[in-house]
N, C-alpha and C positions, 0 to 999 in steps of 0.2 A: 528456558535455556537461552543464554546470551551469546553474543558473537565470540567473546573470549573463550567460552567453554566449547563452542563448536569448532573453533580453530585448534584448540588443544586436543580434541578427539582426532583431528587429522594430523597430529604430530607437530603442530606449530604453536610454540609458546609465545603469546602476544599479550602485552599488558594493556589494560583498558585505556591508559593515557596515550598509547600509540594509536589505538583505534580512534580516539578523539581527535588526534592530530590528522589522521587520514580524512576524517569527516570534514574538519575545518579546511583542509587543503583541497580535497577533491569534490566537496559538496557543491561549491559554486559552479564548477565545471559540469557536474552532472545536472544541475539545475538549468544551466544554459543549453545543454543538449536536450533535456526533457521538455522544456516549455513549448517548443514548436510541435512536439508530438501530441500534446494535449488537445482534446476536442473542445471547441467552445461550448460553454454551458449557458443556460438561461435561468434567470431568477424565478420565473413563474412556471408552473406545471399544472396539468389538468388530469383529472381522473374520470375515466368513462364509467358509466353505470354498467353493471353486469346483472343480467337476469338469469336466474336458475329455476328451471321447472322441476318441481319435485312431486312425486306421487306417493303420499304417505298413506299407509293403511293402519288404522288403529285397532 
């Protein structure tokens, strides 16, 4: 389901071109707000070994 269909279910008839204009207009503002909220990431990561003790009966 896309945004156009979701809004139509709520009684709002909106064309996809209008939604595209909203994205172009408000996208940079949203990006400016969201960037400081992001946590810093690291390019490297480590995986710890996990040991599982199993008692199998054959």
